[in-house]
CHARMM internal coordinates of N, CA and C (Angstrom, degrees):
IC EDIT
DIST 1 N 1 CA 1.4343
DIST 1 CA 1 C 1.5212
ANGL 1 N 1 CA 1 C 108.60
DIST 1 C 2 N 1.2964
ANGL 1 CA 1 C 2 N 117.17
DIHE 1 N 1 CA 1 C 2 N 161.87
DIST 2 N 2 CA 1.4665
ANGL 1 C 2 N 2 CA 122.26
DIHE 1 CA 1 C 2 N 2 CA -174.97
DIST 2 CA 2 C 1.5263
ANGL 2 N 2 CA 2 C 111.34
DIHE 1 C 2 N 2 CA 2 C -107.61
DIST 2 C 3 N 1.3284
ANGL 2 CA 2 C 3 N 114.76
DIHE 2 N 2 CA 2 C 3 N 133.14
DIST 3 N 3 CA 1.4645
ANGL 2 C 3 N 3 CA 122.69
DIHE 2 CA 2 C 3 N 3 CA 172.57
DIST 3 CA 3 C 1.5286
ANGL 3 N 3 CA 3 C 106.82
DIHE 2 C 3 N 3 CA 3 C -133.06
DIST 3 C 4 N 1.3101
ANGL 3 CA 3 C 4 N 116.47
DIHE 3 N 3 CA 3 C 4 N 172.04
DIST 4 N 4 CA 1.4734
ANGL 3 C 4 N 4 CA 120.99
DIHE 3 CA 3 C 4 N 4 CA 173.22
DIST 4 CA 4 C 1.5212
ANGL 4 N 4 CA 4 C 107.44
DIHE 3 C 4 N 4 CA 4 C -114.06
DIST 4 C 5 N 1.3177
ANGL 4 CA 4 C 5 N 116.07
DIHE 4 N 4 CA 4 C 5 N 128.63
DIST 5 N 5 CA 1.4542
ANGL 4 C 5 N 5 CA 121.75
DIHE 4 CA 4 C 5 N 5 CA 179.41
DIST 5 CA 5 C 1.5191
ANGL 5 N 5 CA 5 C 108.14
DIHE 4 C 5 N 5 CA 5 C -119.41
DIST 5 C 6 N 1.3267
ANGL 5 CA 5 C 6 N 115.40
DIHE 5 N 5 CA 5 C 6 N 116.89
DIST 6 N 6 CA 1.4613
ANGL 5 C 6 N 6 CA 121.03
DIHE 5 CA 5 C 6 N 6 CA -177.18
DIST 6 CA 6 C 1.5287
ANGL 6 N 6 CA 6 C 110.71
DIHE 5 C 6 N 6 CA 6 C 51.57
DIST 6 C 7 N 1.3289
ANGL 6 CA 6 C 7 N 115.51
DIHE 6 N 6 CA 6 C 7 N 40.17
DIST 7 N 7 CA 1.4566
ANGL 6 C 7 N 7 CA 121.75
DIHE 6 CA 6 C 7 N 7 CA 175.49
DIST 7 CA 7 C 1.5191
ANGL 7 N 7 CA 7 C 115.24
DIHE 6 C 7 N 7 CA 7 C 84.97
DIST 7 C 8 N 1.3382
ANGL 7 CA 7 C 8 N 117.88
DIHE 7 N 7 CA 7 C 8 N -4.51
DIST 8 N 8 CA 1.4618
ANGL 7 C 8 N 8 CA 121.49
DIHE 7 CA 7 C 8 N 8 CA -178.03
DIST 8 CA 8 C 1.5308
ANGL 8 N 8 CA 8 C 110.29
DIHE 7 C 8 N 8 CA 8 C -108.63
DIST 8 C 9 N 1.3437
ANGL 8 CA 8 C 9 N 117.25
DIHE 8 N 8 CA 8 C 9 N 139.11
DIST 9 N 9 CA 1.4615
ANGL 8 C 9 N 9 CA 118.94
DIHE 8 CA 8 C 9 N 9 CA 177.12
DIST 9 CA 9 C 1.5302
ANGL 9 N 9 CA 9 C 110.78
DIHE 8 C 9 N 9 CA 9 C -66.04
DIST 9 C 10 N 1.3224
ANGL 9 CA 9 C 10 N 115.51
DIHE 9 N 9 CA 9 C 10 N 143.66
DIST 10 N 10 CA 1.4691
ANGL 9 C 10 N 10 CA 120.34
DIHE 9 CA 9 C 10 N 10 CA 179.36
DIST 10 CA 10 C 1.5190
ANGL 10 N 10 CA 10 C 108.71
DIHE 9 C 10 N 10 CA 10 C -148.62
DIST 10 C 11 N 1.3150
ANGL 10 CA 10 C 11 N 116.50
DIHE 10 N 10 CA 10 C 11 N 139.53
DIST 11 N 11 CA 1.4592
ANGL 10 C 11 N 11 CA 122.01
DIHE 10 CA 10 C 11 N 11 CA 176.16
DIST 11 CA 11 C 1.5278
ANGL 11 N 11 CA 11 C 108.32
DIHE 10 C 11 N 11 CA 11 C -94.87
DIST 11 C 12 N 1.3193
ANGL 11 CA 11 C 12 N 116.28
DIHE 11 N 11 CA 11 C 12 N 132.78
DIST 12 N 12 CA 1.4602
ANGL 11 C 12 N 12 CA 121.38
DIHE 11 CA 11 C 12 N 12 CA 177.06
DIST 12 CA 12 C 1.5267
ANGL 12 N 12 CA 12 C 108.35
DIHE 11 C 12 N 12 CA 12 C -133.57
DIST 12 C 13 N 1.3072
ANGL 12 CA 12 C 13 N 115.97
DIHE 12 N 12 CA 12 C 13 N 160.60
DIST 13 N 13 CA 1.4565
ANGL 12 C 13 N 13 CA 120.96
DIHE 12 CA 12 C 13 N 13 CA 178.09
DIST 13 CA 13 C 1.5266
ANGL 13 N 13 CA 13 C 110.15
DIHE 12 C 13 N 13 CA 13 C -76.59
DIST 13 C 14 N 1.3128
ANGL 13 CA 13 C 14 N 116.01
DIHE 13 N 13 CA 13 C 14 N 148.16
DIST 14 N 14 CA 1.4628
ANGL 13 C 14 N 14 CA 120.72
DIHE 13 CA 13 C 14 N 14 CA 174.11
DIST 14 CA 14 C 1.5249
ANGL 14 N 14 CA 14 C 108.07
DIHE 13 C 14 N 14 CA 14 C -58.62
DIST 14 C 15 N 1.3161
ANGL 14 CA 14 C 15 N 116.66
DIHE 14 N 14 CA 14 C 15 N 139.74
DIST 15 N 15 CA 1.4571
ANGL 14 C 15 N 15 CA 121.51
DIHE 14 CA 14 C 15 N 15 CA 179.65
DIST 15 CA 15 C 1.5210
ANGL 15 N 15 CA 15 C 114.08
DIHE 14 C 15 N 15 CA 15 C 89.98
DIST 15 C 16 N 1.3426
ANGL 15 CA 15 C 16 N 117.12
DIHE 15 N 15 CA 15 C 16 N -0.10
DIST 16 N 16 CA 1.4601
ANGL 15 C 16 N 16 CA 120.69
DIHE 15 CA 15 C 16 N 16 CA 178.21
DIST 16 CA 16 C 1.5241
ANGL 16 N 16 CA 16 C 109.81
DIHE 15 C 16 N 16 CA 16 C -65.73
DIST 16 C 17 N 1.3280
ANGL 16 CA 16 C 17 N 116.10
DIHE 16 N 16 CA 16 C 17 N 132.22
DIST 17 N 17 CA 1.4621
ANGL 16 C 17 N 17 CA 120.32
DIHE 16 CA 16 C 17 N 17 CA 177.49
DIST 17 CA 17 C 1.5276
ANGL 17 N 17 CA 17 C 109.04
DIHE 16 C 17 N 17 CA 17 C -96.11
DIST 17 C 18 N 1.3054
ANGL 17 CA 17 C 18 N 114.74
DIHE 17 N 17 CA 17 C 18 N 166.78
DIST 18 N 18 CA 1.4615
ANGL 17 C 18 N 18 CA 119.75
DIHE 17 CA 17 C 18 N 18 CA 176.20
DIST 18 CA 18 C 1.5271
ANGL 18 N 18 CA 18 C 109.51
DIHE 17 C 18 N 18 CA 18 C -61.34
DIST 18 C 19 N 1.3213
ANGL 18 CA 18 C 19 N 118.12
DIHE 18 N 18 CA 18 C 19 N -37.84
DIST 19 N 19 CA 1.4688
ANGL 18 C 19 N 19 CA 121.33
DIHE 18 CA 18 C 19 N 19 CA 178.20
DIST 19 CA 19 C 1.5292
ANGL 19 N 19 CA 19 C 110.66
DIHE 18 C 19 N 19 CA 19 C -61.53
DIST 19 C 20 N 1.3349
ANGL 19 CA 19 C 20 N 117.03
DIHE 19 N 19 CA 19 C 20 N -41.75
DIST 20 N 20 CA 1.4675
ANGL 19 C 20 N 20 CA 121.21
DIHE 19 CA 19 C 20 N 20 CA 178.28
DIST 20 CA 20 C 1.5236
ANGL 20 N 20 CA 20 C 110.65
DIHE 19 C 20 N 20 CA 20 C -60.87
DIST 20 C 21 N 1.3182
ANGL 20 CA 20 C 21 N 115.93
DIHE 20 N 20 CA 20 C 21 N -46.63
DIST 21 N 21 CA 1.4554
ANGL 20 C 21 N 21 CA 120.81
DIHE 20 CA 20 C 21 N 21 CA -177.32
DIST 21 CA 21 C 1.5243
ANGL 21 N 21 CA 21 C 111.19
DIHE 20 C 21 N 21 CA 21 C -65.16
DIST 21 C 22 N 1.3241
ANGL 21 CA 21 C 22 N 117.87
DIHE 21 N 21 CA 21 C 22 N -45.18
DIST 22 N 22 CA 1.4578
ANGL 21 C 22 N 22 CA 120.81
DIHE 21 CA 21 C 22 N 22 CA 179.61
DIST 22 CA 22 C 1.5318
ANGL 22 N 22 CA 22 C 109.93
DIHE 21 C 22 N 22 CA 22 C -61.94
DIST 22 C 23 N 1.3207
ANGL 22 CA 22 C 23 N 117.79
DIHE 22 N 22 CA 22 C 23 N -39.25
DIST 23 N 23 CA 1.4665
ANGL 22 C 23 N 23 CA 121.15
DIHE 22 CA 22 C 23 N 23 CA 178.55
DIST 23 CA 23 C 1.5267
ANGL 23 N 23 CA 23 C 111.25
DIHE 22 C 23 N 23 CA 23 C -62.40
DIST 23 C 24 N 1.3292
ANGL 23 CA 23 C 24 N 117.49
DIHE 23 N 23 CA 23 C 24 N -35.11
DIST 24 N 24 CA 1.4677
ANGL 23 C 24 N 24 CA 121.32
DIHE 23 CA 23 C 24 N 24 CA 177.26
DIST 24 CA 24 C 1.5179
ANGL 24 N 24 CA 24 C 111.52
DIHE 23 C 24 N 24 CA 24 C -69.13
DIST 24 C 25 N 1.3240
ANGL 24 CA 24 C 25 N 116.73
DIHE 24 N 24 CA 24 C 25 N -33.05
DIST 25 N 25 CA 1.4593
ANGL 24 C 25 N 25 CA 121.45
DIHE 24 CA 24 C 25 N 25 CA -173.34
DIST 25 CA 25 C 1.5227
ANGL 25 N 25 CA 25 C 114.25
DIHE 24 C 25 N 25 CA 25 C -88.23
DIST 25 C 26 N 1.3176
ANGL 25 CA 25 C 26 N 118.50
DIHE 25 N 25 CA 25 C 26 N -26.51
DIST 26 N 26 CA 1.4602
ANGL 25 C 26 N 26 CA 120.30
DIHE 25 CA 25 C 26 N 26 CA -172.65
DIST 26 CA 26 C 1.5194
ANGL 26 N 26 CA 26 C 111.20
DIHE 25 C 26 N 26 CA 26 C -148.53
DIST 26 C 27 N 1.3100
ANGL 26 CA 26 C 27 N 115.12
DIHE 26 N 26 CA 26 C 27 N 145.24
DIST 27 N 27 CA 1.4615
ANGL 26 C 27 N 27 CA 120.24
DIHE 26 CA 26 C 27 N 27 CA 173.92
DIST 27 CA 27 C 1.5205
ANGL 27 N 27 CA 27 C 111.36
DIHE 26 C 27 N 27 CA 27 C -104.45
DIST 27 C 28 N 1.3302
ANGL 27 CA 27 C 28 N 116.69
DIHE 27 N 27 CA 27 C 28 N 2.41
DIST 28 N 28 CA 1.4682
ANGL 27 C 28 N 28 CA 120.93
DIHE 27 CA 27 C 28 N 28 CA 179.74
DIST 28 CA 28 C 1.5324
ANGL 28 N 28 CA 28 C 109.84
DIHE 27 C 28 N 28 CA 28 C -65.82
DIST 28 C 29 N 1.3317
ANGL 28 CA 28 C 29 N 117.17
DIHE 28 N 28 CA 28 C 29 N 129.45
DIST 29 N 29 CA 1.4706
ANGL 28 C 29 N 29 CA 119.35
DIHE 28 CA 28 C 29 N 29 CA -178.91
DIST 29 CA 29 C 1.5218
ANGL 29 N 29 CA 29 C 114.10
DIHE 28 C 29 N 29 CA 29 C -76.78
DIST 29 C 30 N 1.3257
ANGL 29 CA 29 C 30 N 117.57
DIHE 29 N 29 CA 29 C 30 N -17.94
DIST 30 N 30 CA 1.4642
ANGL 29 C 30 N 30 CA 120.77
DIHE 29 CA 29 C 30 N 30 CA -177.67
DIST 30 CA 30 C 1.5213
ANGL 30 N 30 CA 30 C 108.90
DIHE 29 C 30 N 30 CA 30 C -150.41
DIST 30 C 31 N 1.3235
ANGL 30 CA 30 C 31 N 114.94
DIHE 30 N 30 CA 30 C 31 N 174.07
DIST 31 N 31 CA 1.4508
ANGL 30 C 31 N 31 CA 119.60
DIHE 30 CA 30 C 31 N 31 CA 176.44
DIST 31 CA 31 C 1.5142
ANGL 31 N 31 CA 31 C 113.87
DIHE 30 C 31 N 31 CA 31 C 78.68
DIST 31 C 32 N 1.3261
ANGL 31 CA 31 C 32 N 116.84
DIHE 31 N 31 CA 31 C 32 N 23.55
DIST 32 N 32 CA 1.4627
ANGL 31 C 32 N 32 CA 121.21
DIHE 31 CA 31 C 32 N 32 CA 179.82
DIST 32 CA 32 C 1.5183
ANGL 32 N 32 CA 32 C 108.85
DIHE 31 C 32 N 32 CA 32 C -117.29
DIST 32 C 33 N 1.3127
ANGL 32 CA 32 C 33 N 115.64
DIHE 32 N 32 CA 32 C 33 N 137.05
DIST 33 N 33 CA 1.4615
ANGL 32 C 33 N 33 CA 121.82
DIHE 32 CA 32 C 33 N 33 CA 173.69
DIST 33 CA 33 C 1.5270
ANGL 33 N 33 CA 33 C 107.27
DIHE 32 C 33 N 33 CA 33 C -123.45
DIST 33 C 34 N 1.3235
ANGL 33 CA 33 C 34 N 116.26
DIHE 33 N 33 CA 33 C 34 N 150.98
DIST 34 N 34 CA 1.4626
ANGL 33 C 34 N 34 CA 119.85
DIHE 33 CA 33 C 34 N 34 CA -179.63
DIST 34 CA 34 C 1.5213
ANGL 34 N 34 CA 34 C 110.12
DIHE 33 C 34 N 34 CA 34 C -140.67
DIST 34 C 35 N 1.3257
ANGL 34 CA 34 C 35 N 114.10
DIHE 34 N 34 CA 34 C 35 N 144.30
DIST 35 N 35 CA 1.4668
ANGL 34 C 35 N 35 CA 121.19
DIHE 34 CA 34 C 35 N 35 CA 176.89
DIST 35 CA 35 C 1.5207
ANGL 35 N 35 CA 35 C 108.72
DIHE 34 C 35 N 35 CA 35 C -132.67
DIST 35 C 36 N 1.3074
ANGL 35 CA 35 C 36 N 115.73
DIHE 35 N 35 CA 35 C 36 N 145.00
DIST 36 N 36 CA 1.4639
ANGL 35 C 36 N 36 CA 122.25
DIHE 35 CA 35 C 36 N 36 CA 175.32
DIST 36 CA 36 C 1.5131
ANGL 36 N 36 CA 36 C 107.09
DIHE 35 C 36 N 36 CA 36 C -122.41
DIST 36 C 37 N 1.3222
ANGL 36 CA 36 C 37 N 115.36
DIHE 36 N 36 CA 36 C 37 N 123.82
DIST 37 N 37 CA 1.4629
ANGL 36 C 37 N 37 CA 121.40
DIHE 36 CA 36 C 37 N 37 CA -179.34
DIST 37 CA 37 C 1.5297
ANGL 37 N 37 CA 37 C 111.46
DIHE 36 C 37 N 37 CA 37 C 51.44
DIST 37 C 38 N 1.3254
ANGL 37 CA 37 C 38 N 114.23
DIHE 37 N 37 CA 37 C 38 N 44.59
DIST 38 N 38 CA 1.4674
ANGL 37 C 38 N 38 CA 123.64
DIHE 37 CA 37 C 38 N 38 CA 175.15
DIST 38 CA 38 C 1.5236
ANGL 38 N 38 CA 38 C 114.95
DIHE 37 C 38 N 38 CA 38 C 70.90
DIST 38 C 39 N 1.3280
ANGL 38 CA 38 C 39 N 117.52
DIHE 38 N 38 CA 38 C 39 N 13.29
DIST 39 N 39 CA 1.4680
ANGL 38 C 39 N 39 CA 121.49
DIHE 38 CA 38 C 39 N 39 CA 175.40
DIST 39 CA 39 C 1.5225
ANGL 39 N 39 CA 39 C 108.70
DIHE 38 C 39 N 39 CA 39 C -114.36
DIST 39 C 40 N 1.3359
ANGL 39 CA 39 C 40 N 116.07
DIHE 39 N 39 CA 39 C 40 N 121.92
DIST 40 N 40 CA 1.4629
ANGL 39 C 40 N 40 CA 119.94
DIHE 39 CA 39 C 40 N 40 CA 178.56
DIST 40 CA 40 C 1.5264
ANGL 40 N 40 CA 40 C 108.59
DIHE 39 C 40 N 40 CA 40 C -66.56
DIST 40 C 41 N 1.3316
ANGL 40 CA 40 C 41 N 115.19
DIHE 40 N 40 CA 40 C 41 N 134.03
DIST 41 N 41 CA 1.4624
ANGL 40 C 41 N 41 CA 121.09
DIHE 40 CA 40 C 41 N 41 CA 179.84
DIST 41 CA 41 C 1.5270
ANGL 41 N 41 CA 41 C 108.01
DIHE 40 C 41 N 41 CA 41 C -109.09
DIST 41 C 42 N 1.3394
ANGL 41 CA 41 C 42 N 118.14
DIHE 41 N 41 CA 41 C 42 N 121.10
DIST 42 N 42 CA 1.4631
ANGL 41 C 42 N 42 CA 120.42
DIHE 41 CA 41 C 42 N 42 CA 177.68
DIST 42 CA 42 C 1.5359
ANGL 42 N 42 CA 42 C 110.63
DIHE 41 C 42 N 42 CA 42 C -59.76
DIST 42 C 43 N 1.3199
ANGL 42 CA 42 C 43 N 115.88
DIHE 42 N 42 CA 42 C 43 N 142.51
DIST 43 N 43 CA 1.4744
ANGL 42 C 43 N 43 CA 121.54
DIHE 42 CA 42 C 43 N 43 CA -176.50
DIST 43 CA 43 C 1.5368
ANGL 43 N 43 CA 43 C 112.18
DIHE 42 C 43 N 43 CA 43 C -50.67
DIST 43 C 44 N 1.3081
ANGL 43 CA 43 C 44 N 118.44
DIHE 43 N 43 CA 43 C 44 N -39.33
DIST 44 N 44 CA 1.4613
ANGL 43 C 44 N 44 CA 121.37
DIHE 43 CA 43 C 44 N 44 CA -179.70
DIST 44 CA 44 C 1.5200
ANGL 44 N 44 CA 44 C 114.05
DIHE 43 C 44 N 44 CA 44 C -63.02
DIST 44 C 45 N 1.3292
ANGL 44 CA 44 C 45 N 117.00
DIHE 44 N 44 CA 44 C 45 N -19.25
DIST 45 N 45 CA 1.4675
ANGL 44 C 45 N 45 CA 120.92
DIHE 44 CA 44 C 45 N 45 CA 179.78
DIST 45 CA 45 C 1.5293
ANGL 45 N 45 CA 45 C 113.00
DIHE 44 C 45 N 45 CA 45 C -96.09
DIST 45 C 46 N 1.3284
ANGL 45 CA 45 C 46 N 117.97
DIHE 45 N 45 CA 45 C 46 N -6.91
DIST 46 N 46 CA 1.4709
ANGL 45 C 46 N 46 CA 120.41
DIHE 45 CA 45 C 46 N 46 CA -178.38
DIST 46 CA 46 C 1.5294
ANGL 46 N 46 CA 46 C 113.13
DIHE 45 C 46 N 46 CA 46 C -55.12
DIST 46 C 47 N 1.3584
ANGL 46 CA 46 C 47 N 118.98
DIHE 46 N 46 CA 46 C 47 N -45.00
DIST 47 N 47 CA 1.4691
ANGL 46 C 47 N 47 CA 118.38
DIHE 46 CA 46 C 47 N 47 CA -178.45
DIST 47 CA 47 C 1.5320
ANGL 47 N 47 CA 47 C 113.22
DIHE 46 C 47 N 47 CA 47 C -65.40
DIST 47 C 48 N 1.3298
ANGL 47 CA 47 C 48 N 117.27
DIHE 47 N 47 CA 47 C 48 N -22.74
DIST 48 N 48 CA 1.4688
ANGL 47 C 48 N 48 CA 121.42
DIHE 47 CA 47 C 48 N 48 CA -178.33
DIST 48 CA 48 C 1.5246
ANGL 48 N 48 CA 48 C 112.99
DIHE 47 C 48 N 48 CA 48 C -98.03
DIST 48 C 49 N 1.3446
ANGL 48 CA 48 C 49 N 116.93
DIHE 48 N 48 CA 48 C 49 N -0.01
DIST 49 N 49 CA 1.4595
ANGL 48 C 49 N 49 CA 121.26
DIHE 48 CA 48 C 49 N 49 CA -178.29
DIST 49 CA 49 C 1.5185
ANGL 49 N 49 CA 49 C 108.96
DIHE 48 C 49 N 49 CA 49 C -98.73
DIST 49 C 50 N 1.3310
ANGL 49 CA 49 C 50 N 115.61
DIHE 49 N 49 CA 49 C 50 N 97.84
DIST 50 N 50 CA 1.4633
ANGL 49 C 50 N 50 CA 121.17
DIHE 49 CA 49 C 50 N 50 CA 179.21
DIST 50 CA 50 C 1.5173
ANGL 50 N 50 CA 50 C 108.61
DIHE 49 C 50 N 50 CA 50 C -85.14
DIST 50 C 51 N 1.3174
ANGL 50 CA 50 C 51 N 115.41
DIHE 50 N 50 CA 50 C 51 N 129.78
DIST 51 N 51 CA 1.4571
ANGL 50 C 51 N 51 CA 120.29
DIHE 50 CA 50 C 51 N 51 CA -178.24
DIST 51 CA 51 C 1.5270
ANGL 51 N 51 CA 51 C 110.72
DIHE 50 C 51 N 51 CA 51 C -80.19
DIST 51 C 52 N 1.3258
ANGL 51 CA 51 C 52 N 115.40
DIHE 51 N 51 CA 51 C 52 N 151.02
DIST 52 N 52 CA 1.4678
ANGL 51 C 52 N 52 CA 121.91
DIHE 51 CA 51 C 52 N 52 CA -177.67
DIST 52 CA 52 C 1.5271
ANGL 52 N 52 CA 52 C 109.87
DIHE 51 C 52 N 52 CA 52 C -124.13
DIST 52 C 53 N 1.3014
ANGL 52 CA 52 C 53 N 115.54
DIHE 52 N 52 CA 52 C 53 N 160.41
DIST 53 N 53 CA 1.4645
ANGL 52 C 53 N 53 CA 122.87
DIHE 52 CA 52 C 53 N 53 CA 177.17
DIST 53 CA 53 C 1.5299
ANGL 53 N 53 CA 53 C 109.82
DIHE 52 C 53 N 53 CA 53 C -49.42
DIST 53 C 54 N 1.3274
ANGL 53 CA 53 C 54 N 115.83
DIHE 53 N 53 CA 53 C 54 N 129.28
DIST 54 N 54 CA 1.4554
ANGL 53 C 54 N 54 CA 120.78
DIHE 53 CA 53 C 54 N 54 CA 175.90
DIST 54 CA 54 C 1.5208
ANGL 54 N 54 CA 54 C 115.72
DIHE 53 C 54 N 54 CA 54 C 85.22
DIST 54 C 55 N 1.3441
ANGL 54 CA 54 C 55 N 117.86
DIHE 54 N 54 CA 54 C 55 N -3.16
DIST 55 N 55 CA 1.4650
ANGL 54 C 55 N 55 CA 119.01
DIHE 54 CA 54 C 55 N 55 CA 178.76
DIST 55 CA 55 C 1.5231
ANGL 55 N 55 CA 55 C 110.45
DIHE 54 C 55 N 55 CA 55 C -60.27
DIST 55 C 56 N 1.3334
ANGL 55 CA 55 C 56 N 114.69
DIHE 55 N 55 CA 55 C 56 N 148.86
DIST 56 N 56 CA 1.4657
ANGL 55 C 56 N 56 CA 122.46
DIHE 55 CA 55 C 56 N 56 CA 175.37
DIST 56 CA 56 C 1.5224
ANGL 56 N 56 CA 56 C 107.06
DIHE 55 C 56 N 56 CA 56 C -110.21
DIST 56 C 57 N 1.3116
ANGL 56 CA 56 C 57 N 115.82
DIHE 56 N 56 CA 56 C 57 N 116.07
DIST 57 N 57 CA 1.4603
ANGL 56 C 57 N 57 CA 121.86
DIHE 56 CA 56 C 57 N 57 CA -175.56
DIST 57 CA 57 C 1.5290
ANGL 57 N 57 CA 57 C 108.86
DIHE 56 C 57 N 57 CA 57 C -114.22
DIST 57 C 58 N 1.3219
ANGL 57 CA 57 C 58 N 115.88
DIHE 57 N 57 CA 57 C 58 N 133.85
DIST 58 N 58 CA 1.4624
ANGL 57 C 58 N 58 CA 121.60
DIHE 57 CA 57 C 58 N 58 CA 173.48
DIST 58 CA 58 C 1.5279
ANGL 58 N 58 CA 58 C 106.93
DIHE 57 C 58 N 58 CA 58 C -119.63
DIST 58 C 59 N 1.3255
ANGL 58 CA 58 C 59 N 116.23
DIHE 58 N 58 CA 58 C 59 N 126.77
DIST 59 N 59 CA 1.4516
ANGL 58 C 59 N 59 CA 122.45
DIHE 58 CA 58 C 59 N 59 CA 177.38
DIST 59 CA 59 C 1.5144
ANGL 59 N 59 CA 59 C 106.99
DIHE 58 C 59 N 59 CA 59 C -119.87
DIST 59 C 60 N 1.3382
ANGL 59 CA 59 C 60 N 115.62
DIHE 59 N 59 CA 59 C 60 N 120.64
DIST 60 N 60 CA 1.4548
ANGL 59 C 60 N 60 CA 121.32
DIHE 59 CA 59 C 60 N 60 CA -176.22
DIST 60 CA 60 C 1.5243
ANGL 60 N 60 CA 60 C 110.11
DIHE 59 C 60 N 60 CA 60 C -119.21
DIST 60 C 61 N 1.3257
ANGL 60 CA 60 C 61 N 115.40
DIHE 60 N 60 CA 60 C 61 N 139.49
DIST 61 N 61 CA 1.4579
ANGL 60 C 61 N 61 CA 121.53
DIHE 60 CA 60 C 61 N 61 CA 177.78
DIST 61 CA 61 C 1.5220
ANGL 61 N 61 CA 61 C 108.22
DIHE 60 C 61 N 61 CA 61 C -115.27
DIST 61 C 62 N 1.3148
ANGL 61 CA 61 C 62 N 115.75
DIHE 61 N 61 CA 61 C 62 N 130.66
DIST 62 N 62 CA 1.4633
ANGL 61 C 62 N 62 CA 120.58
DIHE 61 CA 61 C 62 N 62 CA 178.22
DIST 62 CA 62 C 1.5287
ANGL 62 N 62 CA 62 C 109.03
DIHE 61 C 62 N 62 CA 62 C -72.89
DIST 62 C 63 N 1.3222
ANGL 62 CA 62 C 63 N 114.96
DIHE 62 N 62 CA 62 C 63 N 140.92
DIST 63 N 63 CA 1.4537
ANGL 62 C 63 N 63 CA 120.93
DIHE 62 CA 62 C 63 N 63 CA 176.44
DIST 63 CA 63 C 1.5246
ANGL 63 N 63 CA 63 C 108.89
DIHE 62 C 63 N 63 CA 63 C -128.35
DIST 63 C 64 N 1.3159
ANGL 63 CA 63 C 64 N 114.60
DIHE 63 N 63 CA 63 C 64 N 145.35
DIST 64 N 64 CA 1.4623
ANGL 63 C 64 N 64 CA 118.87
DIHE 63 CA 63 C 64 N 64 CA 177.74
DIST 64 CA 64 C 1.5101
ANGL 64 N 64 CA 64 C 108.76
DIHE 63 C 64 N 64 CA 64 C -98.11
DIST 64 C 65 N 1.2638
ANGL 64 CA 64 C 65 N 115.28
DIHE 64 N 64 CA 64 C 65 N 149.19
DIST 65 N 65 CA 1.4599
ANGL 64 C 65 N 65 CA 119.19
DIHE 64 CA 64 C 65 N 65 CA 178.38
DIST 65 CA 65 C 1.5190
ANGL 65 N 65 CA 65 C 109.70
DIHE 64 C 65 N 65 CA 65 C -169.04
DIST 65 C 66 N 1.2761
ANGL 65 CA 65 C 66 N 114.08
DIHE 65 N 65 CA 65 C 66 N 179.00
DIST 66 N 66 CA 1.4476
ANGL 65 C 66 N 66 CA 115.55
DIHE 65 CA 65 C 66 N 66 CA -179.09
DIST 66 CA 66 C 1.4956
ANGL 66 N 66 CA 66 C 112.48
DIHE 65 C 66 N 66 CA 66 C -145.25
END
COOR INIT
IC SEED 1 N 1 CA 1 C
IC BUILD
């Protein structure tokens, strides 16, 4: 099925959760935030958030700088 991740089209398998998708995109253990259809999803809900056709997902990684 097709979703948009950070504005780019991406094909994912049916039943993919937000946790699955974030694991594919990043190996960072912390400092990641995710939103689906413009709603921020708390990290504890990622495994229970199943993505659907056409969802818009934003995955953001915190960076330090000065």
